N, C-alpha and C positions, 0 to 999 in steps of 0.2 A: 143454234139458239144463243150461245154465248157471244158469238160474233155480232149477231143482230143487236144484242143488248149493249155491247160496247159501242157500236156504231150509233145507236140511238142516244147514248149518253154523250158521245162526242158532239153530235149534232145539237143537242140541247145546250151544252157548254158553249159551243161556237155561237149559237143564236143569242145566248145571254151576253157574251162578250160584245158581239156586234150591237146589241141593243144598248148596252152601257156606253159604248163609244159614241153611238149616234146621239144618245141623250146628252152626253157631255158636250159634243160639238153644237147641237141645236140649242143648248142652254145659253151659249154665248150670244146667240142672236136674240133670244127672248128676254133675258134678264141680265143686264150688265152689272158688273160688280159695283158695290158702293164706293164712292170716291173717298180717298184718304184725306183727313184734315191736314191743313198746312202746319199745324203745330206738332204733328206726329213725325217721328223719325221713320225712314224708309230704307230697308236693306236693298241696295241696288246691285244687280248683276248685269254685266254687258259682255256680249261675245265679240271678240276682236278677230275678224276674219282674215287679217294680214293685208298688206298693201293699202290700196285705196279704201277698202272696207274699214280697216283700222283707223285711218285718218278721219274718215267721216264720223265714225262712232265716237272718237275722242273729241272731235269738234262739238258734237252734240252734248257730251258730258261736261265740256269746259264751261258751258253756260249755266250749269246747275249750281245750286247752293249745297256745298259739300257738308255743311253743318246739318242740314236736314237729311240728305241722302247719304247716310252713314249707318253701318259700314258698307264698303263697296267690294265687289268681287269681279275681277277681270278674268274672263275665260278665254284662253288662247289655245291654238292647236299645237300639237307636238312639233318641236323644231322651230317655232316662230319666235325666235329671240328678239327680233326687232320690235314686235308688238309689245312684248314685255317691257322693253326699254322705254318705248313711247308712253306706256301707261305709267311707269315710274316717273318719267319726266313731267307728265301732267300732274301727278300728285305733288311733286316737288314745286311745280309752278304755283299750284293752289296754296301750298303751305307758305310760299314766299309772298304771294299776293292774295291774301284772303278776301280783300274787298274788291278785287278786279275780276269781273265775270269773263273777260276775254284774255286768255293766256296763251303763251307760246308752248308748244308741246314737242318741238323738234330738237331742243338742246338742253343740257343741264343748266341749273340755276347756280350762279356764283354764290358761295357761302354755304352751299349744301353739298351733298355728295357729288364729287366731280368725276366719279368712276363709272359713269353710265356707258359702259362698253361691254364686251362679251364676257369679261371676267367679273362683272359686278354681281354680287350676291345680296340676298335679302338681309343677311346679318349686318352688312355694312351700312344699311339704311335704317336699321332699327332705332327708334327713338327720334328720328329726324322729321317725321311727318306729323302734321297737325291732326289728321284723322286716320283711323285704321283702314287698311285695304289688304286684299289678298289677290294673288295671281294664281289661277288654277289652270293647270295644263291637262288637256284631254287628247286622246289619239285622233288623228285625222280620219274622217270618213272615207276620203279618197284623195290621193296625192295627184299632183299635176302630172299628166301623161300616164297615169296608172291604167293598165288594161282593165276593160270593163268586167271581164270575167273574174277578176280578183277583188272587185269592189265589195261584193257581199261579205267577204271575210273581214276586211278592214272596217266596213260600216258596222258590222256586228260587234267588233272589238270596241269601236267608238261608242256604240249604244250601251254596252255593258258598263263602260267607264262612266258614262253620263248617269245611268241608273244608280250606280254606286254613290256618286256625289250628290245627285238630286233627290234620290229616294231613300237609299239604305242608311247613309250616314245621318241625315236629319231624323229618320225614324228611330234609330238607335239612341241618338243624342237628345231626342225630344225637342228639336229645334226646327228651323226651316232653312232651305237653301237660299232663298231670297224672297223679298216681297214683290219686286218687279224685275223682269228679265227683258233686256233690250237686245234685239237681233237686227242685223242688216245684211245677212249673207256672209260667206257663201254656204256650200252644201252642208258642212258640219253643223250649222245652226239648226238644220232640219232635224238631225239626230237629237240634238239637245232639246228641241221642242217635243219630240216623241217621249223623252224621259219625263217632261212636265205633264204630258198627256196621261202617262201611266199613273202619276200621282193623283190626277183627277179621277181616273177610272177607279182607283183604289179608295178614293174618298179621303185622302190625306192632304195636308196643306200643300198648295202649289202656288208659284209666283204668277202674277199677272204678266202676260207676255205681250210685248209691244214690238211689232216689226216695222222698221222704217226702210222703205225701198231706196236703193242707191240713187244719188243725184244723177248718175250716168244713165239711168234707165228713163228715157224720154218717151219712146213710142210703145214699148212693150215691157211687160213684167219679166223679171228674171225667173229662172226655174225655181229658185228658192221661194220667191214671192208667190208664184202660182201654187206651190205645194202648201205653203204656210197660211195662205189667205183664209181658208175656212177654220184653221186651228188656233189662231191667235186672238187675243182679246181686242187689240187695236191694230189696224192695218193702215199705215201712213205712207203716202206717196208725195213726191215733191213736184210732180208735173200733172196737171189736171187731165191730160189726155189719157192717162193710165187708168182712170176710173170709168167703168161702164155704168150705164144707168141702172142696171139690175144687179150690180155686184156691190158687196160691202167694202167699205174703206173710206178714207178721208184724205183730202189734199190740204196740207198746211203750208204750201208754198216752199220756197227755198229755205232749208234748215241748216245747210252747210255752205 
């Protein structure tokens, strides 16, 4: 009798969770979130996925008005020092050229911190930037050439870290992780999106998630794109052939 009662309770709880998840996902299709006014500041977070993903994401950000999109949070994977240096270079470029929407992000700016190398720390850059920004490091969901059978362990570690930063800290501090979260792959961004989904399930503040498919994806979506398509608020591709007639998304042409 006790075992039957426990099984019934578990089934009810599972059904409730599935209902809540489906209602959150379906709500994205039925009722889009209200548009933010141009006069409002927006806390922007962007995931830098290393390599070409980082370059594309920073090219997107370089066209933004940093006065409006402030503060900014750059989320990088563990061990990705190059993405951190590129994000810092973009911030310095914007600080040196506040009226120029197109900036170089591959080299330091003369007159600012010239130690953008592996030994550069945040303390040596303090006070040099026009707008505040933060570089947040999370564990990788899966490393290159990592065996598949060990992926659940690293993915779980990454998910717990994302929940800590996206859910727990904002909940305790009574603030929000970000207003908008921009993703463009690779796999760790899916884990980050799951943490945002948890916020929505719990009914607490969650950022609007925008996924921009890589410019390199011409004929087919990436695995991250296929997984995130039903979960994000806006799904953007750069090639019209990636959009099917019966699937959600929008093509905005070449963005990078």
